[in-house]
N, C-alpha and C positions, 0 to 999 in steps of 0.2 A: 189506782185513786182509790181509796174507802169514801163507804157513803159518808163518813165523818169530816172527811176533807175538807177543807175551803179552798176551792182550785182557784187562783188568779193570774195564772203566768199563759194564758191563752196564746199570746203573743210569741211565747216557744213553741207551742204545739196545744192544738186545740180537739178534745175529743170527738173520734168521729162520729156522722150524725147517721140514725137508722138508714136512711135512701142510701148512705155510700157500701154501710154494710152488708144490707139485703142485695147491693148493683155486683159488690165485689165479691161475695160469697156464693151468689149464685152462676160464678164463673169457674168457681175453682177446682170443681170437678169435670171441666169440659175439656174434653183435647182439643191439639191444633193449635198449629204454629202459625200466627199471622201470613208468614210468606211461604204456608204451602199450597199448592195448588187443585187440593182433591177438597172433599165436604168440608170435613172439620177445621182445615185452614180455612177454607173460605168464610166459613160460622165466625172464626174468632177475628177475622178480617173482617165483616160487617160491625162486630161487638167494636171493634176499634175504630171504625171510620164513622160510624152513628157515635160516637163517646167523643172525637173530632168534632165532629157540625154541631153539638148540643155546647162543648166549650167554646167554638169558634162564637155562634149563636151569642152566648153569655156576655161573653166580653169583647164584641165588635170588631172584629175581625172576618177574612174566609176561611173556612176550613184547611186549605193548602196550606195557609201561614201556620198553623199549630203545629211547632215540631216538639214530639216525645221525649223526656230527658225522666234521668232520675230522681230529681227534684229541684230546688232552686238554686241550690251550687252549683252544680252542672250545667242548666242553664245560663246561671250569670257567665260562669269562663266559657260556655260556649258562645257565647255573645260576644263578650270581650277580646279573647284570642282569638277566635274565628272572624270578626270582622276586621281583628287590627291587620291582622295576617295577609286577608284581604284586599284591605285597602293599600297597605305597602308593596304588596309583589303589584297592585296592578300602577303606582305611584310611588316611587323609592323615596320620594319628600314627606308623603304622610308619615311623621313617626309620634307626633304628638297627643297623649290620650288624656282629653276634662275629664273630672270628676270631681266630686265634693268629698270635704274633710271628714264628714258625717256618715262615708256611707257603710252597710254592711261587711264585715270583714272577706264576704264572698264576693265581692267586689273590690276591696281595697288590697286585696292578698293575689289575685291572679295578676293586677295591675303591677304590683311593685315583683312579681317575679318576671313579667315582661319586661319590664326597665332593668331587672339584674340580667336575666339572659338573651334579650332580642330586643335591646335597642330602644324601648318605647321609652316616652319622655311623659311622665307621667305627671301634670299638674293637677293639684290640689285647691278646689275653691273656694274661699274661704265663705265662711255662712254670719249670719246675725246671733244676736245672744238667745234668740228662738229656734237657732238649727236652721234657718231657712237660709238656701244661697244666694248670692250676691250677683243679681244679673248684670251689675254693671261690669264687677272681675270678669263675669262669661263672655260679656260681649268686646272687652278689654283684650282677653287674650285672644278668641277668636280671629279681630279685626287685624292682632300684630301680626298674624303670618295664617290665613286663612289655609292656603295650602299646604299644613304641613301639619294637619289636624287628621287622624284616621278618625275618630268617632267623639263623643260625648256620653258618657252616662250619668244622670240624675234619678236618687232613687224618688218613687212616687212618697211615699210614707216610710218614715223614719222606723226601725223597727227598735228604739231605746225610746225615746223622748215623747214619738207621737207625732212630728210634727209632719203637714202635708206642702211638701215643695210645688213648688211655679211649673209644672210640666210641660205644661201646652204654653207659656211665657218662654221657658227654656228652647222648645222647640221652634219658636217663632223668631228668638233669636240668633237660631244656627243655620235657618232656611235659606236666605239669600246664598248663603254660601253652600247650599246643599251636601252641609256634614251628616251624617248617620246621628243619630239618639237613640240611645239604649235607658230604658227603665228597670228598676228593682221593683216589680210590685206585688212581691211576695205578701208585705203587709197591708195592701190596701184593699185587693179583690175581695169583695163580699164584704166591706166596711163601708167605704164609700165606692160612689160612681166610679168605674173604671171602664170605659171605650175606646178601645188599641186607634180604631180608624179616627175618632173623633179628634184624638189628643195629639196625632200627627207622630209620635214615636214611630223609628222604625224597628224595634224588638222591645219585649215587653218578657220578663220574667214572672211566672208563678209556679206555687206548688200546691202539694194537695192534703198535705196535713194540717197548715194551715188556712184550710175553709172546711173541716170536719170531712174531712176524705181521709186517705192511708199514705200511711211515711213510703216512703222511696220514687213517688212519683210524680213528676211536675210536667212545665214544658217552658217553651222557650216561643213565644210569636214572632215572628220575625218574616218581614215580605221579603214576596218572593221576588222582588228587584233587587234585593240585599243580597250581595256575594257573601258568602260564610265558607270559611276553609273549615272544614273540619280536624275536631280534635281526638272524635273514636273513628278508627276507619275498622270494614270487614265486611260484611254483608250490602249495604249501600241502603239502610233502611232508611226512611224518614227524611227524604230528597236527596240522601246520600250525604245528609249536615252530620247526621248523627243514627251510625250504626250500632246493630246491635238486638236481638227477638225481643219484639215488644211485651208488655205484660198485660196481655190484656185484662186478666179483673183486676188489677192495681190501679190500672186506666179506666175500667168500667166504672168504680168508686170514684173517682178521681172526679170524671164527666157528672156522676149523680149530685155531688158534693159541691164542684163549682156552680151548676144550674141551680141549687136548692139556695145556694148564698146570695146569688143574685136575685133571685129572687124576690128574696127577702131582706135584701142589703137595707132597705128604704126603714121599715118598720123593727129590724133588729140594733141599726145605727141608733134612733131614738131612744130603744129601752135600753141600751147599755150605757148609753151617753149619759141616763136620767141617773143609771146606779153610780157612776163614774164621778158625775157631779156632785154625788151624794157623800159617794167617798171622800173626794176631794174635801168640801166643806166642814167635814164631818172632823177629818182628820185633822185638820189644821185648829178646828176649835180643840179639841184635846192636846196637841201639842202647837200650840201658836207660833212659836220659831220653822215651823214648817212649810216648805215649799216648793211652787208644782214649776217644772221645767219641761223646757218645749211652750211653741206657741198656746198663747190661750185659746184659739176659737178655732183657728185652724190644724188640727188635728183630729187625727185617731179617734171613734166615738168611744174605744173602748178603754183608751191608754190615760192610766195615771202616774208619771214619773214623779214621786218626789223626794225630795233633798231634808235630811235630817242632819243641821249642826252638830258637831261634836259626837258624830256617834260613825263607825264602823260599816258601810252596807251589809257587808260579808256577816258582823254579829246581829247585825238585825236580821239579816235572812235566818237565820242560824235559830234565833230564840223566835220567831215566826213559827219556823218549821217546827219547831217542839211544840207550839199549842195548834197543829195541826192546820198552819196556814200557810199556804203555797205560793211563792211571787219571786220574783229575781231581783239582782242586782243591773240587769242590760240585758244582753245576749246572749240567749243559751248557748252559744259556739265559743263563749269565751270566757263560760261558766268554770268557776276555780281557778283564774288565772287572776292572782292578786295583783292587779295593775289599775290605773283610775281609768273612766270610761272617755274613749277618744271621742268621742262625741261630743260629752260635756265640758272637754277639756278645747274643740275646737268651738264650742259655744261660749268662750271664757271663763269658766270656771277655773280657777287653781286646783292644785292637786289635790287638796284636802277636800275641797267641795265635792270635785270630780268623785270620790270613793265614799261620800255618803248618803247614796239614793236608793232608791227600791223603786222597782218597776211594779205597779197592781196592772195586771190587764184580763181584762172582764170579758166574756164571749156567752156563747149561747147556753150553756149549763149556768148560769151567775145569777143570784135573786140578790134580795135583799137580807136575805140573814149573814149570805158574805159578810157583803160592808159590815153589817152589826156586828159581825164576828172581827174583824181589822179594829174595828171603832174603839170596842172592848179592851181588844189586846195592845194597842200601838203605844196606851202613855206609859204603861207598866213595863214595856219592851226595851221602847226609847232611855228610859230611866236607867236602868240595868245595863245597857249598850253604855250610856253616858259614863255610868262610873264604872265600867270594863274601863277605860280609856283614863282614867285619873289615876 
């Protein structure tokens, strides 16, 4: 990212914060496997365990509930496959998995794989026009046959349109049946208050590079009481749930970033929400038929997902990119795939409407000048994109 670049894709990844860079680089030249028993190994283990404690304090869980992974995708896979396999092994009737139609592909794709190869019955719960899960549909699905449900997975915040899900109400709906709930909170940590214990969920996914930490490190917070079948086998690290040599420098940077993001969450949210609201208002003034997707108020503070009728989102993205403005058409994990957004389709948009959107996401480096640049460019860019379709 150059100095002249207007970077508005923080939901895809956000720049590392200096505290995380310092924490990570301070460990890069240190030798020692955290599983080794000698002094260097014990030093590395201390760094890992202190980092685990800092993350636990930040997200409201016990240190022993933090299982380090390579990132959010692995953590989601571990939660979904691991809990499904363990629950079904304990009771062969438990074959159903309930989730929403707007989940990230790191949730949807493992579930489709479980359905194809391991006999899982995956039910995609409907959402309303804002992307909020239908709680009545959830209750109805559970109560139809509670003993057949292995787990429920509902994301904390949507990565495309920014809508916040009623996670505590989801937990309350299934609690009478003792069904475990997993939530992908990758987009939520550091953006909105996230407290694992208070939420009542049984497993929660977070990752480093969304909160100002390094790539390639994340965690699954999982209650000790919940059985999880390992999907990676080896040395038995991380409660024998996730084997592999721990990346001490990355974990140190991850912990520093999570701690800082949670500490400053309220101030950060207020600042970027102000910028976001200004961006939405001024873009709609410049392009009167532009419109916001997602819940108007219960949404991530830095997310502005805007539709531009008569345009292709990919064209808009490339035209803005040519002007040094970087944003997204949706999930970075689906970038380059010319298909309508599954999130917008689930929210009731037709295929054309599901293609004409841009996602602007602001973060800790965003400034008013970034909003000014988008507002200056958006009118001519939309005109050119519409002309290209005629």
